[in-house]
N, C-alpha and C positions, 0 to 999 in steps of 0.2 A: 504494500500500500504506500503510495506516494502522497505528498501534500496536495490537497485540492486547490485548484486555481481560484475557486470562489463558491459561494452558495449556489450560484446559477447552475453549477454542475450537478447539483442534487435536486433543484427546486421542482423539477417535473415529477419527482417521486413522492412529494409531500404536499398536503393541503394546508397544514398549519405548522407553526414553529412555536416552541416554548423556549424562550431565550433567557439565559442568565443576564444580569445587568452589569454589576460591578466586576470589572476585569474583561468583560466582553463588549459591552456597549460604551462604557466609559471607565476611566481609571481613578475616579474620585475627584479629579481636577477638571477634566475636559472630556467631551465625547470623542470616541474613535470615529473619525469621519468615514472610514471604509465600512465599519459595522453599521452605521446609520444608513449609508447608501444601500447596503445589502438588505436591511429590513424594509426600507422604503420600497425597494425594487421588488422584493418578494410579495409585499402587499399589493403593489401596482399590477402584478401578474395574477392577482386573484387569491393569494394566500392570506391566512390569518396569522397574526403575531400576538402572543401573550408573553409579556415580560414576567419572569418568575424569579424573585429575589429574596435573599436572606436579610435584607435591610430590616432593622427592628422598628420600623415605623409603618403606620397604615398607608394605604395606597395614595390618598390625596396629597399629602406632603411630598411623597416621592415623585409624583407627576410634576409638582412645582420645582423640585430639585432638578429633574431632567430638563425642564424648560431652561433653567439657569445654566446648565452644562452644555446646552446646544443640541439636545435630542428632540427633534420635532415630533409633534403629535402624529404625523403621518407615518412614523416608524412603528407604531404598535396600535393594536385594538384595545388592549386592556392590560392591567398590571395587577399581580397578586404578590403580597409580601409576607415574610415571616412575622412582621408586626401584626398583620390581619389575623393570623393564626394565634399569635400570643394573646391578643385581646380575648379570644374565646377561652383560652386557658386561665385568664385572670378573672373570669366571671365569678367563680366560687369565693373570691376574696373581696367582693363588694362589702363595704363597711368595715374592712379590716386594714391592718398595717402591713405593708410589704417593704422590704429593704431593696433599694435600687443601686445597681452598680453600672456606671457608664458616665459619659461626659455630661456635666450638668446642663440642663435646659435643652439639650439637643433632641431628646426623644420624648418630650412632654406629651406629644400627641398620642403616644402609646397608651396613656392612662386617662385621656380626656373622657369625661362622662361615666367613668366606671366607679365613682364613689370609693376610691382607694386612697389611703393616706400613705405617703412615702415617709418612712421613719428609720430609726436605728435598728440594727440587727438584733439588739437585745430585746426589742419588743415586737419584732416582726413575726408574721406567720409564714412567710416565704421570702426567698431572694429572687429578684428579677435582674438578669444580666443582659445588657444590650451590647456593650463593648467594654474594653478596659477604660479606666477613667481618663487616661492620657495616651496619646499615640505612641509615646516613647516607653510606656510601661511594658514589662514582661510578666507572664503569669506568675512567676515565683514570688513577685512582690506581694501577692495576695495570700500567701500561705498562712500568715497570722490571722487574717480575717476569715479564711476558710476554716481554721480551727474553731473559731467562735460559732460559725454556722453549723459545723458538725456537732458541737457540744449541745446545740439546741435542736438538732435533728431537723433542720429547715430544708424543705424541698427547694431546689434551684430550677427556675424556669429560664432556659436559655433562649432569649428572643432572637439571637443571631447565632446559629450553629457553626458558622465559619470559624476556622482556626486562625487563618491569616487572609489578608486581602491586599491587592495592589492599590497603592495610593501614590499617584504620580509616578516617580521613578524608584519607589522603594516599597517594601512589604511591611505591613504592621499587623500586630496580633489583634484578634477579634474575640468576641464573647465566648465562642466555642472553645477557646483555649482554656479559659477558666472553668467551663463546664467539664472539660476532660479531666482537669486536675482535681476538681471536686469529686467526680465519680471515681477516680483512681484512689482517692482517700476514703471511699466508702459512702459518699454522699448520694442522695437521691436526686436525679436529674431528669427533667422533662424538656425535650427539645421541640421547638417550633421550626417550621420551615423545611428546606431541603436537607437531607434526602427523604424526609418522612411523608407518608402517604397523603395526609390532609391537604397540604399545599398543592400537590399534584391533582388531587380530585377537583379542587377549586379552579386551578388553571385549565384543566380539561373542560370543565363546565363553561368557563368564559370563552374558550376557543370555539366550542359548539354554538354558544349564543351568538358569537360574531359571525360564524358561518351560516347560522340559521338552519342547521341540520346536524344529525349525528355524524361523528368522524371516526373512522377506523384507526385504531392505535398504530397500525402499520403505516399509516399516512401522516403521522405526526412526528416531527423531528425535535429532539431536545438539543440545545446548544449550550455548552458550558466550558469552564476552564478548570474545574476542580474534580478530581476523582472522588474525593470523600463525599461531596454533596451532589454535584451534577451527574457524574457517571453512575453512582449507586442509586440516586434518585431516578434516573432514566431507566435503569434496569428494573427497579421495583415497579415502575409505572408501565413497563412493557413498551418503551419507546427507544428508537434508534438514537444514537448520540453523534453529534458533530463536536469534536474536541478541539478547543482553542488552546494551543500549546504555549502561546507567548505571554502568559500572565504569571500566575503563581508558580508554574512549573517551568518557566522559561529557561532558567539557568541549567537545571538538571537535564533538560531535553535539548539544549542548544537550539532553541526554537528559531532563532534568527540567523543561525549559522548553517551547519550541516546536520540537521536532525536525523536521527536514526529511526526509521519507521518501526523496526523491531522493538526498540526501547519504548516507543510510544505505545504500541499495542500491548507490550508487556506491562506497562504501568496501568493501563486501563483494564486489562483482562480480569484481574481479581474482583472487580466490581460486578462482573457479569453483564455489563452493558454491551450491546451490539454496536460496534464502531462503524458509522457510515463514512467517516473520513476525518481528517484533521487539517488544520492550517494555523499559522502563527497568530494571525489576527483575522477576525471575521471580515469578509469582503464579498462583493458580488461577483 
């Protein structure tokens, strides 16, 4: 298998695309112009595009963020986020205190209208993690706090299961890294978003609503840059995968140099995903 020249090489095989966002459509700072062109062109040819993201905010603020980053509305039909799924997980905590971990003020919309009080871990009924508090943090800095959560047997809701994400020209840790550490120390973790089934069920519902008809799973393509979330999620949902190698796996796969197709297929294979192709950046 050689790198694909673009999404157009596959587009006739698929009626809809479920595309990852961060690392595929943008890098946290600006949109990838070739990816935008690919999604706009796929829709212009009659396909549906649903953006499926582990961003820990509900869809409306994410659409506004995409506007700011230069992703036009013509690039997608709908968007579903890990934040949307997290809100349903938070319903049992109405009227209660939860402890929040993440950048202050950034993810306030996650809790809007839920009648939840954000407070100290000593009085909380659960911990909600969106990201690390600061971009330069590492998960090990949270070991002392994790010890307190464990002593109180607090469930941890990971609103962003990603471990790392591309931000401009560097990689930063995400909430999933804390969730992994908590689980490794015996804590109870509930994950929202990819690769778990609820977010795919909603994404498929949105794709069929945009198409106005049922869609065969064999005619839906997942696009993503992470084996842990996108490849495993595609496999669980019964979807083929277009793997974008030039993001979080770029260095290990030499994505922009001389990539080894066997190394790429070997990286994806344990996920069980059916690999439709790969390319360093999504393009048409």
